[in-house]
mmCIF entry with sequence, helices, sheets and N, C-alpha, C, O atoms, coordinates in Angstrom:
data_MODEL
# 
_entry.id   MODEL 
# 
_entity.id                         1 
_entity.type                       polymer 
_entity.pdbx_number_of_molecules   1 
# 
_entity_poly.entity_id                      1 
_entity_poly.type                           'polypeptide(L)' 
_entity_poly.nstd_linkage                   no 
_entity_poly.nstd_monomer                   no 
_entity_poly.pdbx_seq_one_letter_code       
;(UNK)(UNK)(UNK)(UNK)(UNK)(UNK)(UNK)(UNK)(UNK)(UNK)(UNK)(UNK)(UNK)(UNK)(UNK)(UNK)
(UNK)(UNK)(UNK)(UNK)(UNK)(UNK)(UNK)(UNK)(UNK)(UNK)(UNK)(UNK)(UNK)(UNK)(UNK)(UNK)
(UNK)(UNK)(UNK)(UNK)(UNK)(UNK)(UNK)(UNK)(UNK)(UNK)(UNK)(UNK)(UNK)(UNK)(UNK)(UNK)
(UNK)(UNK)(UNK)
;
_entity_poly.pdbx_seq_one_letter_code_can   XXXXXXXXXXXXXXXXXXXXXXXXXXXXXXXXXXXXXXXXXXXXXXXXXXX 
_entity_poly.pdbx_strand_id                 A 
# 
loop_
_entity_poly_seq.entity_id 
_entity_poly_seq.num 
_entity_poly_seq.mon_id 
_entity_poly_seq.hetero 
1 1  UNK n 
1 2  UNK n 
1 3  UNK n 
1 4  UNK n 
1 5  UNK n 
1 6  UNK n 
1 7  UNK n 
1 8  UNK n 
1 9  UNK n 
1 10 UNK n 
1 11 UNK n 
1 12 UNK n 
1 13 UNK n 
1 14 UNK n 
1 15 UNK n 
1 16 UNK n 
1 17 UNK n 
1 18 UNK n 
1 19 UNK n 
1 20 UNK n 
1 21 UNK n 
1 22 UNK n 
1 23 UNK n 
1 24 UNK n 
1 25 UNK n 
1 26 UNK n 
1 27 UNK n 
1 28 UNK n 
1 29 UNK n 
1 30 UNK n 
1 31 UNK n 
1 32 UNK n 
1 33 UNK n 
1 34 UNK n 
1 35 UNK n 
1 36 UNK n 
1 37 UNK n 
1 38 UNK n 
1 39 UNK n 
1 40 UNK n 
1 41 UNK n 
1 42 UNK n 
1 43 UNK n 
1 44 UNK n 
1 45 UNK n 
1 46 UNK n 
1 47 UNK n 
1 48 UNK n 
1 49 UNK n 
1 50 UNK n 
1 51 UNK n 
# 
_struct_asym.id          A 
_struct_asym.entity_id   1 
# 
loop_
_struct_conf.conf_type_id 
_struct_conf.id 
_struct_conf.pdbx_PDB_helix_id 
_struct_conf.beg_label_comp_id 
_struct_conf.beg_label_asym_id 
_struct_conf.beg_label_seq_id 
_struct_conf.pdbx_beg_PDB_ins_code 
_struct_conf.end_label_comp_id 
_struct_conf.end_label_asym_id 
_struct_conf.end_label_seq_id 
_struct_conf.pdbx_end_PDB_ins_code 
_struct_conf.beg_auth_comp_id 
_struct_conf.beg_auth_asym_id 
_struct_conf.beg_auth_seq_id 
_struct_conf.end_auth_comp_id 
_struct_conf.end_auth_asym_id 
_struct_conf.end_auth_seq_id 
_struct_conf.pdbx_PDB_helix_class 
_struct_conf.details 
_struct_conf.pdbx_PDB_helix_length 
HELX_P HELX_P1 AA1 UNK A 2  ? UNK A 32 ? UNK A 2  UNK A 32 1 ? 31 
HELX_P HELX_P2 AA2 UNK A 34 ? UNK A 36 ? UNK A 34 UNK A 36 5 ? 3  
HELX_P HELX_P3 AA3 UNK A 37 ? UNK A 44 ? UNK A 37 UNK A 44 1 ? 8  
HELX_P HELX_P4 AA4 UNK A 46 ? UNK A 48 ? UNK A 46 UNK A 48 5 ? 3  
# 
_struct_conf_type.id          HELX_P 
_struct_conf_type.criteria    ? 
_struct_conf_type.reference   ? 
# 
loop_
_atom_site.group_PDB 
_atom_site.id 
_atom_site.type_symbol 
_atom_site.label_atom_id 
_atom_site.label_alt_id 
_atom_site.label_comp_id 
_atom_site.label_asym_id 
_atom_site.label_entity_id 
_atom_site.label_seq_id 
_atom_site.pdbx_PDB_ins_code 
_atom_site.Cartn_x 
_atom_site.Cartn_y 
_atom_site.Cartn_z 
_atom_site.occupancy 
_atom_site.B_iso_or_equiv 
_atom_site.pdbx_formal_charge 
_atom_site.auth_seq_id 
_atom_site.auth_comp_id 
_atom_site.auth_asym_id 
_atom_site.auth_atom_id 
_atom_site.pdbx_PDB_model_num 
ATOM 1   N N  . UNK A 1 1  ? 20.278 22.626  21.881  1.00 0.00 ? 1  UNK A N  1 
ATOM 2   C CA . UNK A 1 1  ? 20.809 21.278  21.786  1.00 0.00 ? 1  UNK A CA 1 
ATOM 3   C C  . UNK A 1 1  ? 19.673 20.257  21.720  1.00 0.00 ? 1  UNK A C  1 
ATOM 4   O O  . UNK A 1 1  ? 19.762 19.298  20.953  1.00 0.00 ? 1  UNK A O  1 
ATOM 5   N N  . UNK A 1 2  ? 18.631 20.436  22.488  1.00 0.00 ? 2  UNK A N  1 
ATOM 6   C CA . UNK A 1 2  ? 17.516 19.512  22.499  1.00 0.00 ? 2  UNK A CA 1 
ATOM 7   C C  . UNK A 1 2  ? 16.777 19.545  21.167  1.00 0.00 ? 2  UNK A C  1 
ATOM 8   O O  . UNK A 1 2  ? 16.322 18.506  20.689  1.00 0.00 ? 2  UNK A O  1 
ATOM 9   N N  . UNK A 1 3  ? 16.650 20.729  20.558  1.00 0.00 ? 3  UNK A N  1 
ATOM 10  C CA . UNK A 1 3  ? 15.984 20.837  19.263  1.00 0.00 ? 3  UNK A CA 1 
ATOM 11  C C  . UNK A 1 3  ? 16.793 20.135  18.179  1.00 0.00 ? 3  UNK A C  1 
ATOM 12  O O  . UNK A 1 3  ? 16.227 19.503  17.287  1.00 0.00 ? 3  UNK A O  1 
ATOM 13  N N  . UNK A 1 4  ? 18.105 20.245  18.255  1.00 0.00 ? 4  UNK A N  1 
ATOM 14  C CA . UNK A 1 4  ? 18.968 19.579  17.286  1.00 0.00 ? 4  UNK A CA 1 
ATOM 15  C C  . UNK A 1 4  ? 18.818 18.066  17.385  1.00 0.00 ? 4  UNK A C  1 
ATOM 16  O O  . UNK A 1 4  ? 18.723 17.380  16.367  1.00 0.00 ? 4  UNK A O  1 
ATOM 17  N N  . UNK A 1 5  ? 18.799 17.554  18.591  1.00 0.00 ? 5  UNK A N  1 
ATOM 18  C CA . UNK A 1 5  ? 18.637 16.117  18.791  1.00 0.00 ? 5  UNK A CA 1 
ATOM 19  C C  . UNK A 1 5  ? 17.281 15.644  18.268  1.00 0.00 ? 5  UNK A C  1 
ATOM 20  O O  . UNK A 1 5  ? 17.193 14.610  17.606  1.00 0.00 ? 5  UNK A O  1 
ATOM 21  N N  . UNK A 1 6  ? 16.239 16.394  18.563  1.00 0.00 ? 6  UNK A N  1 
ATOM 22  C CA . UNK A 1 6  ? 14.904 16.013  18.117  1.00 0.00 ? 6  UNK A CA 1 
ATOM 23  C C  . UNK A 1 6  ? 14.808 16.013  16.595  1.00 0.00 ? 6  UNK A C  1 
ATOM 24  O O  . UNK A 1 6  ? 14.211 15.112  16.006  1.00 0.00 ? 6  UNK A O  1 
ATOM 25  N N  . UNK A 1 7  ? 15.394 17.023  15.963  1.00 0.00 ? 7  UNK A N  1 
ATOM 26  C CA . UNK A 1 7  ? 15.362 17.101  14.505  1.00 0.00 ? 7  UNK A CA 1 
ATOM 27  C C  . UNK A 1 7  ? 16.155 15.949  13.893  1.00 0.00 ? 7  UNK A C  1 
ATOM 28  O O  . UNK A 1 7  ? 15.709 15.335  12.923  1.00 0.00 ? 7  UNK A O  1 
ATOM 29  N N  . UNK A 1 8  ? 17.316 15.654  14.449  1.00 0.00 ? 8  UNK A N  1 
ATOM 30  C CA . UNK A 1 8  ? 18.141 14.560  13.941  1.00 0.00 ? 8  UNK A CA 1 
ATOM 31  C C  . UNK A 1 8  ? 17.452 13.210  14.155  1.00 0.00 ? 8  UNK A C  1 
ATOM 32  O O  . UNK A 1 8  ? 17.498 12.350  13.275  1.00 0.00 ? 8  UNK A O  1 
ATOM 33  N N  . UNK A 1 9  ? 16.825 13.017  15.297  1.00 0.00 ? 9  UNK A N  1 
ATOM 34  C CA . UNK A 1 9  ? 16.118 11.767  15.570  1.00 0.00 ? 9  UNK A CA 1 
ATOM 35  C C  . UNK A 1 9  ? 14.934 11.593  14.622  1.00 0.00 ? 9  UNK A C  1 
ATOM 36  O O  . UNK A 1 9  ? 14.698 10.490  14.128  1.00 0.00 ? 9  UNK A O  1 
ATOM 37  N N  . UNK A 1 10 ? 14.196 12.652  14.365  1.00 0.00 ? 10 UNK A N  1 
ATOM 38  C CA . UNK A 1 10 ? 13.064 12.578  13.442  1.00 0.00 ? 10 UNK A CA 1 
ATOM 39  C C  . UNK A 1 10 ? 13.535 12.264  12.020  1.00 0.00 ? 10 UNK A C  1 
ATOM 40  O O  . UNK A 1 10 ? 12.910 11.470  11.317  1.00 0.00 ? 10 UNK A O  1 
ATOM 41  N N  . UNK A 1 11 ? 14.626 12.882  11.605  1.00 0.00 ? 11 UNK A N  1 
ATOM 42  C CA . UNK A 1 11 ? 15.182 12.607  10.279  1.00 0.00 ? 11 UNK A CA 1 
ATOM 43  C C  . UNK A 1 11 ? 15.644 11.161  10.167  1.00 0.00 ? 11 UNK A C  1 
ATOM 44  O O  . UNK A 1 11 ? 15.412 10.515  9.145   1.00 0.00 ? 11 UNK A O  1 
ATOM 45  N N  . UNK A 1 12 ? 16.299 10.641  11.211  1.00 0.00 ? 12 UNK A N  1 
ATOM 46  C CA . UNK A 1 12 ? 16.792 9.265   11.191  1.00 0.00 ? 12 UNK A CA 1 
ATOM 47  C C  . UNK A 1 12 ? 15.626 8.281   11.161  1.00 0.00 ? 12 UNK A C  1 
ATOM 48  O O  . UNK A 1 12 ? 15.694 7.267   10.466  1.00 0.00 ? 12 UNK A O  1 
ATOM 49  N N  . UNK A 1 13 ? 14.572 8.564   11.896  1.00 0.00 ? 13 UNK A N  1 
ATOM 50  C CA . UNK A 1 13 ? 13.417 7.671   11.900  1.00 0.00 ? 13 UNK A CA 1 
ATOM 51  C C  . UNK A 1 13 ? 12.731 7.664   10.538  1.00 0.00 ? 13 UNK A C  1 
ATOM 52  O O  . UNK A 1 13 ? 12.364 6.602   10.034  1.00 0.00 ? 13 UNK A O  1 
ATOM 53  N N  . UNK A 1 14 ? 12.560 8.816   9.954   1.00 0.00 ? 14 UNK A N  1 
ATOM 54  C CA . UNK A 1 14 ? 11.924 8.908   8.643   1.00 0.00 ? 14 UNK A CA 1 
ATOM 55  C C  . UNK A 1 14 ? 12.797 8.267   7.576   1.00 0.00 ? 14 UNK A C  1 
ATOM 56  O O  . UNK A 1 14 ? 12.302 7.524   6.729   1.00 0.00 ? 14 UNK A O  1 
ATOM 57  N N  . UNK A 1 15 ? 14.075 8.547   7.612   1.00 0.00 ? 15 UNK A N  1 
ATOM 58  C CA . UNK A 1 15 ? 14.996 7.954   6.649   1.00 0.00 ? 15 UNK A CA 1 
ATOM 59  C C  . UNK A 1 15 ? 15.052 6.445   6.770   1.00 0.00 ? 15 UNK A C  1 
ATOM 60  O O  . UNK A 1 15 ? 15.077 5.741   5.760   1.00 0.00 ? 15 UNK A O  1 
ATOM 61  N N  . UNK A 1 16 ? 15.071 5.943   7.986   1.00 0.00 ? 16 UNK A N  1 
ATOM 62  C CA . UNK A 1 16 ? 15.085 4.501   8.207   1.00 0.00 ? 16 UNK A CA 1 
ATOM 63  C C  . UNK A 1 16 ? 13.812 3.839   7.703   1.00 0.00 ? 16 UNK A C  1 
ATOM 64  O O  . UNK A 1 16 ? 13.859 2.764   7.105   1.00 0.00 ? 16 UNK A O  1 
ATOM 65  N N  . UNK A 1 17 ? 12.682 4.476   7.943   1.00 0.00 ? 17 UNK A N  1 
ATOM 66  C CA . UNK A 1 17 ? 11.411 3.946   7.469   1.00 0.00 ? 17 UNK A CA 1 
ATOM 67  C C  . UNK A 1 17 ? 11.382 3.877   5.947   1.00 0.00 ? 17 UNK A C  1 
ATOM 68  O O  . UNK A 1 17 ? 10.974 2.867   5.374   1.00 0.00 ? 17 UNK A O  1 
ATOM 69  N N  . UNK A 1 18 ? 11.808 4.937   5.306   1.00 0.00 ? 18 UNK A N  1 
ATOM 70  C CA . UNK A 1 18 ? 11.828 4.967   3.839   1.00 0.00 ? 18 UNK A CA 1 
ATOM 71  C C  . UNK A 1 18 ? 12.796 3.924   3.298   1.00 0.00 ? 18 UNK A C  1 
ATOM 72  O O  . UNK A 1 18 ? 12.482 3.227   2.333   1.00 0.00 ? 18 UNK A O  1 
ATOM 73  N N  . UNK A 1 19 ? 13.959 3.813   3.907   1.00 0.00 ? 19 UNK A N  1 
ATOM 74  C CA . UNK A 1 19 ? 14.959 2.827   3.481   1.00 0.00 ? 19 UNK A CA 1 
ATOM 75  C C  . UNK A 1 19 ? 14.392 1.412   3.556   1.00 0.00 ? 19 UNK A C  1 
ATOM 76  O O  . UNK A 1 19 ? 14.512 0.647   2.599   1.00 0.00 ? 19 UNK A O  1 
ATOM 77  N N  . UNK A 1 20 ? 13.774 1.057   4.686   1.00 0.00 ? 20 UNK A N  1 
ATOM 78  C CA . UNK A 1 20 ? 13.259 -0.293  4.838   1.00 0.00 ? 20 UNK A CA 1 
ATOM 79  C C  . UNK A 1 20 ? 12.033 -0.546  3.963   1.00 0.00 ? 20 UNK A C  1 
ATOM 80  O O  . UNK A 1 20 ? 11.817 -1.681  3.537   1.00 0.00 ? 20 UNK A O  1 
ATOM 81  N N  . UNK A 1 21 ? 11.235 0.464   3.685   1.00 0.00 ? 21 UNK A N  1 
ATOM 82  C CA . UNK A 1 21 ? 10.110 0.296   2.767   1.00 0.00 ? 21 UNK A CA 1 
ATOM 83  C C  . UNK A 1 21 ? 10.608 0.020   1.348   1.00 0.00 ? 21 UNK A C  1 
ATOM 84  O O  . UNK A 1 21 ? 10.062 -0.837  0.653   1.00 0.00 ? 21 UNK A O  1 
ATOM 85  N N  . UNK A 1 22 ? 11.629 0.737   0.925   1.00 0.00 ? 22 UNK A N  1 
ATOM 86  C CA . UNK A 1 22 ? 12.212 0.504   -0.404  1.00 0.00 ? 22 UNK A CA 1 
ATOM 87  C C  . UNK A 1 22 ? 12.845 -0.884  -0.465  1.00 0.00 ? 22 UNK A C  1 
ATOM 88  O O  . UNK A 1 22 ? 12.672 -1.604  -1.448  1.00 0.00 ? 22 UNK A O  1 
ATOM 89  N N  . UNK A 1 23 ? 13.573 -1.258  0.577   1.00 0.00 ? 23 UNK A N  1 
ATOM 90  C CA . UNK A 1 23 ? 14.196 -2.573  0.625   1.00 0.00 ? 23 UNK A CA 1 
ATOM 91  C C  . UNK A 1 23 ? 13.142 -3.678  0.584   1.00 0.00 ? 23 UNK A C  1 
ATOM 92  O O  . UNK A 1 23 ? 13.317 -4.671  -0.121  1.00 0.00 ? 23 UNK A O  1 
ATOM 93  N N  . UNK A 1 24 ? 12.054 -3.516  1.329   1.00 0.00 ? 24 UNK A N  1 
ATOM 94  C CA . UNK A 1 24 ? 10.975 -4.495  1.321   1.00 0.00 ? 24 UNK A CA 1 
ATOM 95  C C  . UNK A 1 24 ? 10.356 -4.602  -0.065  1.00 0.00 ? 24 UNK A C  1 
ATOM 96  O O  . UNK A 1 24 ? 10.057 -5.704  -0.525  1.00 0.00 ? 24 UNK A O  1 
ATOM 97  N N  . UNK A 1 25 ? 10.160 -3.474  -0.732  1.00 0.00 ? 25 UNK A N  1 
ATOM 98  C CA . UNK A 1 25 ? 9.605  -3.486  -2.084  1.00 0.00 ? 25 UNK A CA 1 
ATOM 99  C C  . UNK A 1 25 ? 10.508 -4.215  -3.066  1.00 0.00 ? 25 UNK A C  1 
ATOM 100 O O  . UNK A 1 25 ? 10.024 -4.946  -3.930  1.00 0.00 ? 25 UNK A O  1 
ATOM 101 N N  . UNK A 1 26 ? 11.803 -4.023  -2.943  1.00 0.00 ? 26 UNK A N  1 
ATOM 102 C CA . UNK A 1 26 ? 12.746 -4.695  -3.835  1.00 0.00 ? 26 UNK A CA 1 
ATOM 103 C C  . UNK A 1 26 ? 12.724 -6.206  -3.594  1.00 0.00 ? 26 UNK A C  1 
ATOM 104 O O  . UNK A 1 26 ? 12.703 -6.986  -4.546  1.00 0.00 ? 26 UNK A O  1 
ATOM 105 N N  . UNK A 1 27 ? 12.729 -6.613  -2.340  1.00 0.00 ? 27 UNK A N  1 
ATOM 106 C CA . UNK A 1 27 ? 12.697 -8.042  -2.019  1.00 0.00 ? 27 UNK A CA 1 
ATOM 107 C C  . UNK A 1 27 ? 11.384 -8.666  -2.483  1.00 0.00 ? 27 UNK A C  1 
ATOM 108 O O  . UNK A 1 27 ? 11.386 -9.775  -3.017  1.00 0.00 ? 27 UNK A O  1 
ATOM 109 N N  . UNK A 1 28 ? 10.279 -7.984  -2.290  1.00 0.00 ? 28 UNK A N  1 
ATOM 110 C CA . UNK A 1 28 ? 8.982  -8.487  -2.732  1.00 0.00 ? 28 UNK A CA 1 
ATOM 111 C C  . UNK A 1 28 ? 8.927  -8.607  -4.243  1.00 0.00 ? 28 UNK A C  1 
ATOM 112 O O  . UNK A 1 28 ? 8.424  -9.603  -4.765  1.00 0.00 ? 28 UNK A O  1 
ATOM 113 N N  . UNK A 1 29 ? 9.431  -7.619  -4.950  1.00 0.00 ? 29 UNK A N  1 
ATOM 114 C CA . UNK A 1 29 ? 9.446  -7.669  -6.411  1.00 0.00 ? 29 UNK A CA 1 
ATOM 115 C C  . UNK A 1 29 ? 10.320 -8.823  -6.894  1.00 0.00 ? 29 UNK A C  1 
ATOM 116 O O  . UNK A 1 29 ? 9.956  -9.509  -7.849  1.00 0.00 ? 29 UNK A O  1 
ATOM 117 N N  . UNK A 1 30 ? 11.459 -9.048  -6.254  1.00 0.00 ? 30 UNK A N  1 
ATOM 118 C CA . UNK A 1 30 ? 12.330 -10.164 -6.631  1.00 0.00 ? 30 UNK A CA 1 
ATOM 119 C C  . UNK A 1 30 ? 11.627 -11.499 -6.410  1.00 0.00 ? 30 UNK A C  1 
ATOM 120 O O  . UNK A 1 30 ? 11.696 -12.391 -7.256  1.00 0.00 ? 30 UNK A O  1 
ATOM 121 N N  . UNK A 1 31 ? 10.956 -11.631 -5.279  1.00 0.00 ? 31 UNK A N  1 
ATOM 122 C CA . UNK A 1 31 ? 10.301 -12.897 -4.955  1.00 0.00 ? 31 UNK A CA 1 
ATOM 123 C C  . UNK A 1 31 ? 9.116  -13.183 -5.874  1.00 0.00 ? 31 UNK A C  1 
ATOM 124 O O  . UNK A 1 31 ? 8.827  -14.346 -6.153  1.00 0.00 ? 31 UNK A O  1 
ATOM 125 N N  . UNK A 1 32 ? 8.439  -12.166 -6.341  1.00 0.00 ? 32 UNK A N  1 
ATOM 126 C CA . UNK A 1 32 ? 7.253  -12.359 -7.172  1.00 0.00 ? 32 UNK A CA 1 
ATOM 127 C C  . UNK A 1 32 ? 7.514  -12.189 -8.661  1.00 0.00 ? 32 UNK A C  1 
ATOM 128 O O  . UNK A 1 32 ? 6.585  -12.289 -9.462  1.00 0.00 ? 32 UNK A O  1 
ATOM 129 N N  . UNK A 1 33 ? 8.749  -11.938 -9.044  1.00 0.00 ? 33 UNK A N  1 
ATOM 130 C CA . UNK A 1 33 ? 9.077  -11.747 -10.451 1.00 0.00 ? 33 UNK A CA 1 
ATOM 131 C C  . UNK A 1 33 ? 8.821  -13.052 -11.209 1.00 0.00 ? 33 UNK A C  1 
ATOM 132 O O  . UNK A 1 33 ? 9.274  -14.112 -10.777 1.00 0.00 ? 33 UNK A O  1 
ATOM 133 N N  . UNK A 1 34 ? 8.110  -12.988 -12.315 1.00 0.00 ? 34 UNK A N  1 
ATOM 134 C CA . UNK A 1 34 ? 7.709  -14.218 -13.012 1.00 0.00 ? 34 UNK A CA 1 
ATOM 135 C C  . UNK A 1 34 ? 8.877  -15.115 -13.451 1.00 0.00 ? 34 UNK A C  1 
ATOM 136 O O  . UNK A 1 34 ? 8.732  -16.338 -13.451 1.00 0.00 ? 34 UNK A O  1 
ATOM 137 N N  . UNK A 1 35 ? 10.001 -14.553 -13.815 1.00 0.00 ? 35 UNK A N  1 
ATOM 138 C CA . UNK A 1 35 ? 11.113 -15.386 -14.290 1.00 0.00 ? 35 UNK A CA 1 
ATOM 139 C C  . UNK A 1 35 ? 11.794 -16.146 -13.153 1.00 0.00 ? 35 UNK A C  1 
ATOM 140 O O  . UNK A 1 35 ? 12.554 -17.076 -13.422 1.00 0.00 ? 35 UNK A O  1 
ATOM 141 N N  . UNK A 1 36 ? 11.552 -15.790 -11.912 1.00 0.00 ? 36 UNK A N  1 
ATOM 142 C CA . UNK A 1 36 ? 12.158 -16.491 -10.773 1.00 0.00 ? 36 UNK A CA 1 
ATOM 143 C C  . UNK A 1 36 ? 11.319 -17.668 -10.299 1.00 0.00 ? 36 UNK A C  1 
ATOM 144 O O  . UNK A 1 36 ? 11.755 -18.418 -9.425  1.00 0.00 ? 36 UNK A O  1 
ATOM 145 N N  . UNK A 1 37 ? 10.130 -17.845 -10.853 1.00 0.00 ? 37 UNK A N  1 
ATOM 146 C CA . UNK A 1 37 ? 9.221  -18.885 -10.379 1.00 0.00 ? 37 UNK A CA 1 
ATOM 147 C C  . UNK A 1 37 ? 9.840  -20.284 -10.478 1.00 0.00 ? 37 UNK A C  1 
ATOM 148 O O  . UNK A 1 37 ? 9.761  -21.062 -9.527  1.00 0.00 ? 37 UNK A O  1 
ATOM 149 N N  . UNK A 1 38 ? 10.451 -20.607 -11.614 1.00 0.00 ? 38 UNK A N  1 
ATOM 150 C CA . UNK A 1 38 ? 11.041 -21.941 -11.795 1.00 0.00 ? 38 UNK A CA 1 
ATOM 151 C C  . UNK A 1 38 ? 12.138 -22.189 -10.764 1.00 0.00 ? 38 UNK A C  1 
ATOM 152 O O  . UNK A 1 38 ? 12.235 -23.282 -10.206 1.00 0.00 ? 38 UNK A O  1 
ATOM 153 N N  . UNK A 1 39 ? 12.950 -21.192 -10.517 1.00 0.00 ? 39 UNK A N  1 
ATOM 154 C CA . UNK A 1 39 ? 14.043 -21.328 -9.551  1.00 0.00 ? 39 UNK A CA 1 
ATOM 155 C C  . UNK A 1 39 ? 13.497 -21.591 -8.142  1.00 0.00 ? 39 UNK A C  1 
ATOM 156 O O  . UNK A 1 39 ? 14.024 -22.438 -7.421  1.00 0.00 ? 39 UNK A O  1 
ATOM 157 N N  . UNK A 1 40 ? 12.448 -20.870 -7.754  1.00 0.00 ? 40 UNK A N  1 
ATOM 158 C CA . UNK A 1 40 ? 11.876 -21.039 -6.420  1.00 0.00 ? 40 UNK A CA 1 
ATOM 159 C C  . UNK A 1 40 ? 11.112 -22.350 -6.305  1.00 0.00 ? 40 UNK A C  1 
ATOM 160 O O  . UNK A 1 40 ? 11.143 -22.988 -5.252  1.00 0.00 ? 40 UNK A O  1 
ATOM 161 N N  . UNK A 1 41 ? 10.424 -22.766 -7.368  1.00 0.00 ? 41 UNK A N  1 
ATOM 162 C CA . UNK A 1 41 ? 9.739  -24.055 -7.349  1.00 0.00 ? 41 UNK A CA 1 
ATOM 163 C C  . UNK A 1 41 ? 10.738 -25.199 -7.222  1.00 0.00 ? 41 UNK A C  1 
ATOM 164 O O  . UNK A 1 41 ? 10.495 -26.166 -6.500  1.00 0.00 ? 41 UNK A O  1 
ATOM 165 N N  . UNK A 1 42 ? 11.851 -25.086 -7.918  1.00 0.00 ? 42 UNK A N  1 
ATOM 166 C CA . UNK A 1 42 ? 12.895 -26.098 -7.828  1.00 0.00 ? 42 UNK A CA 1 
ATOM 167 C C  . UNK A 1 42 ? 13.484 -26.149 -6.413  1.00 0.00 ? 42 UNK A C  1 
ATOM 168 O O  . UNK A 1 42 ? 13.710 -27.233 -5.876  1.00 0.00 ? 42 UNK A O  1 
ATOM 169 N N  . UNK A 1 43 ? 13.727 -25.008 -5.823  1.00 0.00 ? 43 UNK A N  1 
ATOM 170 C CA . UNK A 1 43 ? 14.277 -24.962 -4.462  1.00 0.00 ? 43 UNK A CA 1 
ATOM 171 C C  . UNK A 1 43 ? 13.284 -25.508 -3.439  1.00 0.00 ? 43 UNK A C  1 
ATOM 172 O O  . UNK A 1 43 ? 13.690 -26.083 -2.429  1.00 0.00 ? 43 UNK A O  1 
ATOM 173 N N  . UNK A 1 44 ? 11.993 -25.335 -3.690  1.00 0.00 ? 44 UNK A N  1 
ATOM 174 C CA . UNK A 1 44 ? 10.976 -25.832 -2.764  1.00 0.00 ? 44 UNK A CA 1 
ATOM 175 C C  . UNK A 1 44 ? 10.904 -27.355 -2.765  1.00 0.00 ? 44 UNK A C  1 
ATOM 176 O O  . UNK A 1 44 ? 10.447 -27.949 -1.788  1.00 0.00 ? 44 UNK A O  1 
ATOM 177 N N  . UNK A 1 45 ? 11.345 -27.990 -3.836  1.00 0.00 ? 45 UNK A N  1 
ATOM 178 C CA . UNK A 1 45 ? 11.284 -29.443 -3.941  1.00 0.00 ? 45 UNK A CA 1 
ATOM 179 C C  . UNK A 1 45 ? 12.528 -30.150 -3.406  1.00 0.00 ? 45 UNK A C  1 
ATOM 180 O O  . UNK A 1 45 ? 12.548 -31.380 -3.351  1.00 0.00 ? 45 UNK A O  1 
ATOM 181 N N  . UNK A 1 46 ? 13.546 -29.424 -3.017  1.00 0.00 ? 46 UNK A N  1 
ATOM 182 C CA . UNK A 1 46 ? 14.797 -30.022 -2.534  1.00 0.00 ? 46 UNK A CA 1 
ATOM 183 C C  . UNK A 1 46 ? 14.585 -30.983 -1.358  1.00 0.00 ? 46 UNK A C  1 
ATOM 184 O O  . UNK A 1 46 ? 15.182 -32.060 -1.365  1.00 0.00 ? 46 UNK A O  1 
ATOM 185 N N  . UNK A 1 47 ? 13.776 -30.658 -0.361  1.00 0.00 ? 47 UNK A N  1 
ATOM 186 C CA . UNK A 1 47 ? 13.622 -31.605 0.765   1.00 0.00 ? 47 UNK A CA 1 
ATOM 187 C C  . UNK A 1 47 ? 12.962 -32.936 0.376   1.00 0.00 ? 47 UNK A C  1 
ATOM 188 O O  . UNK A 1 47 ? 13.108 -33.928 1.091   1.00 0.00 ? 47 UNK A O  1 
ATOM 189 N N  . UNK A 1 48 ? 12.246 -32.964 -0.736  1.00 0.00 ? 48 UNK A N  1 
ATOM 190 C CA . UNK A 1 48 ? 11.525 -34.163 -1.131  1.00 0.00 ? 48 UNK A CA 1 
ATOM 191 C C  . UNK A 1 48 ? 12.327 -35.053 -2.081  1.00 0.00 ? 48 UNK A C  1 
ATOM 192 O O  . UNK A 1 48 ? 11.855 -36.132 -2.441  1.00 0.00 ? 48 UNK A O  1 
ATOM 193 N N  . UNK A 1 49 ? 13.491 -34.645 -2.486  1.00 0.00 ? 49 UNK A N  1 
ATOM 194 C CA . UNK A 1 49 ? 14.311 -35.422 -3.416  1.00 0.00 ? 49 UNK A CA 1 
ATOM 195 C C  . UNK A 1 49 ? 15.016 -36.555 -2.696  1.00 0.00 ? 49 UNK A C  1 
ATOM 196 O O  . UNK A 1 49 ? 15.421 -36.428 -1.540  1.00 0.00 ? 49 UNK A O  1 
ATOM 197 N N  . UNK A 1 50 ? 15.149 -37.638 -3.389  1.00 0.00 ? 50 UNK A N  1 
ATOM 198 C CA . UNK A 1 50 ? 15.918 -38.769 -2.866  1.00 0.00 ? 50 UNK A CA 1 
ATOM 199 C C  . UNK A 1 50 ? 17.383 -38.585 -3.281  1.00 0.00 ? 50 UNK A C  1 
ATOM 200 O O  . UNK A 1 50 ? 17.668 -38.172 -4.405  1.00 0.00 ? 50 UNK A O  1 
ATOM 201 N N  . UNK A 1 51 ? 18.270 -38.882 -2.401  1.00 0.00 ? 51 UNK A N  1 
ATOM 202 C CA . UNK A 1 51 ? 19.703 -38.744 -2.733  1.00 0.00 ? 51 UNK A CA 1 
ATOM 203 C C  . UNK A 1 51 ? 20.208 -39.858 -3.560  1.00 0.00 ? 51 UNK A C  1 
ATOM 204 O O  . UNK A 1 51 ? 21.387 -39.879 -3.914  1.00 0.00 ? 51 UNK A O  1 
# 
């Protein structure tokens, strides 16, 4: 029983790490994608606009 728990815990930790690394890569690629630059620059200027 203890070996089963250890194996399952190790698999969950490795799977979680891989999942979050892939998710981080996708978010980073989205944020740095050249076609999104205008959208992000426009959003960055919202606080400085006069109503």
